[in-house]
N, C-alpha and C positions, 0 to 999 in steps of 0.2 A: 713330577706330578703323579706318575704311575706308582710311586712308592706309597703314597698315602692310602689308596684303596687296598693295597696289599697288606699294609700294617693293620688297617681296620678289619680286614677279613681275618687276619691271624688273631687279633684280640677277640673278635666274635667267636671264633672257633675255640679258643682257650676257655672263654666264659661258658660256652655250652658244655664243654668237657667237665668243667668244675661242677656245674649244676647236676649233671648226671652221676657224678661220683659221690654226692651227698646222700647218706642213707635216708630213707623215708622214715620220718618220725612216727607216722601212723602205724607202721609195721611193728615197731618195737618199743615205743615210748608212750608214757601215760601223759595225757593233757591235764586231767583232773583226778582227784581222789574220790572213790566211792565213799559215801558218808555213813552208810548203815553197817551194823555188825552182821557178819555172816556166820551162821551156826557152824561150829567145828565139824559136826558130823556130815556136813554137805561138801566139805573141802576134800578133794582127792590129790591135789598137788599145788605147789606154789613155785614161783621163780622171781628173780630180781630183774628189773629192767636193765638195759645196757648202760654202761658207765658213760656213754656218749650222750645219753638223754639229759635234757635240761632239768628234769624233775626226777629225783630218786623215788622209786616205788617198788613195792612187792605186789605181785599179781597172784591172787588165789584163783584156782581153777576148781569149779564145782562139779558135782556128779552130772549135771546137765551140760557140761562143757562150756559154761559161762566163765569169762575172765573178768575179774574185778581188780582194778588198780587201787591199792591201799597205801596209806601213809605208814611207813615202817616205824615212825616215832610214836604212833598210837599204842597205848598200853595193851589194849585187847589184841592188836595185831601181833605184838611181840609175844604175848601169852600164847596165842594160837600157834605161832611158829615154834615155840618151845615144845608144845604138846605134839605138834606134827613131826618134829624131829625125833621124838621118842617112839613114833610108830614104826612098824616094819617098812623098810624101803624096798623099792623095786627099780628095775632099769628099763622096762619095756613100755613105760607110759610117759616118757618125757614129752613135753609139748613139741609139736611138729610145726614146721613152717614159721618159726619165730626166731629172730636173730638174737633174742635175749639169752642170757646165761642161766640155764636151769640150776636151781639150788638143790632141790630134793624132789623125789618122786615117791609117792606113798601108795601103799596097798589099800585097796578099797575096803 
């Protein structure tokens, strides 16, 4: 009879460990896409969300440090990315505190 409480305790302990190892979706994933077009001259950088996220997204960062989740399949988003890739790049403005993989950092 003492085996059952020990087994239940181990199952509970393993469950708690699994929950704490799951990355927080709010830190690095987009829940919804932003629907409005962002002016190209307001964008200072962009990055792609983590491949572990359920929804693939590009995040544009504006001069006011606002982060907008965008659908990478949208034509205007692809067009902006092409133009942004042609700008002069830098290495000191990568997004900080984000687990996502930065794609490109742009000079202002």
